[in-house]
C-alpha positions in Angstrom: 66.9 -106.1 -222.5 68.7 -108.9 -224.4 67.2 -110.2 -227.6 67.2 -113.9 -228.2 66.4 -115.5 -231.6 64.4 -118.7 -231.3 63.8 -121.0 -234.2 60.4 -122.7 -234.0 58.4 -124.8 -236.4 56.6 -122.9 -239.1 53.3 -124.2 -237.6 53.9 -121.9 -234.6 54.4 -118.7 -236.7 50.8 -117.6 -236.3 51.1 -118.1 -232.5 54.2 -116.0 -231.9 52.6 -113.8 -229.2 51.2 -116.9 -227.4 54.6 -118.6 -227.6 56.3 -115.6 -226.0 53.6 -115.4 -223.3 54.0 -119.1 -222.6 57.7 -118.8 -222.2 57.3 -115.7 -220.0 54.7 -117.5 -217.8 57.0 -120.5 -217.3 60.0 -118.3 -216.5 57.8 -116.5 -213.9 56.6 -119.9 -212.5 60.2 -121.0 -212.1 61.2 -117.8 -210.3 63.5 -116.6 -213.1 61.4 -113.5 -213.8 59.4 -111.3 -211.6 55.7 -110.6 -212.6 56.8 -107.2 -214.0 59.6 -108.7 -216.0 57.4 -111.4 -217.5 54.7 -108.9 -218.3 57.2 -106.7 -220.0 58.6 -109.6 -222.0 55.0 -110.4 -223.1 54.2 -106.8 -224.0 51.3 -106.8 -221.4 50.5 -104.9 -218.3 51.1 -106.7 -215.0 47.4 -107.1 -214.4 46.7 -108.5 -217.9 49.7 -110.9 -217.6 48.5 -112.0 -214.1 45.1 -112.8 -215.5 46.7 -114.8 -218.4 48.7 -117.0 -216.1 45.8 -119.4 -215.5 45.7 -120.1 -219.2 49.1 -121.7 -218.8 48.4 -123.5 -215.5 50.7 -121.1 -213.6 49.6 -119.8 -210.2 49.9 -116.0 -209.6 51.0 -116.8 -206.1 54.3 -118.5 -206.6 54.8 -119.6 -203.0 55.8 -123.2 -202.2 54.2 -125.2 -199.4 57.7 -125.4 -197.7 57.9 -121.6 -197.7 54.3 -121.3 -196.3 55.1 -123.7 -193.5 58.4 -122.0 -192.7 56.8 -118.6 -192.6 53.8 -119.8 -190.6 56.1 -121.3 -188.0 57.6 -117.9 -187.3 54.4 -116.7 -185.7 
């Protein structure tokens, strides 16, 4: 795993874990990370990370309407 150093305002120092989890959730939402990768980045289990997604307005089911319609049309 690659390490990235991110400079954030001092006011976020006490929210380090929350900041990492937020970034992981948004990377998961955008499809850049799998659920397992995002959970690992956050230092959480998949289940715990999945439960946390709602706190960041991220859906666990990351499936677009277009994909749903396309898949449904195959049946």
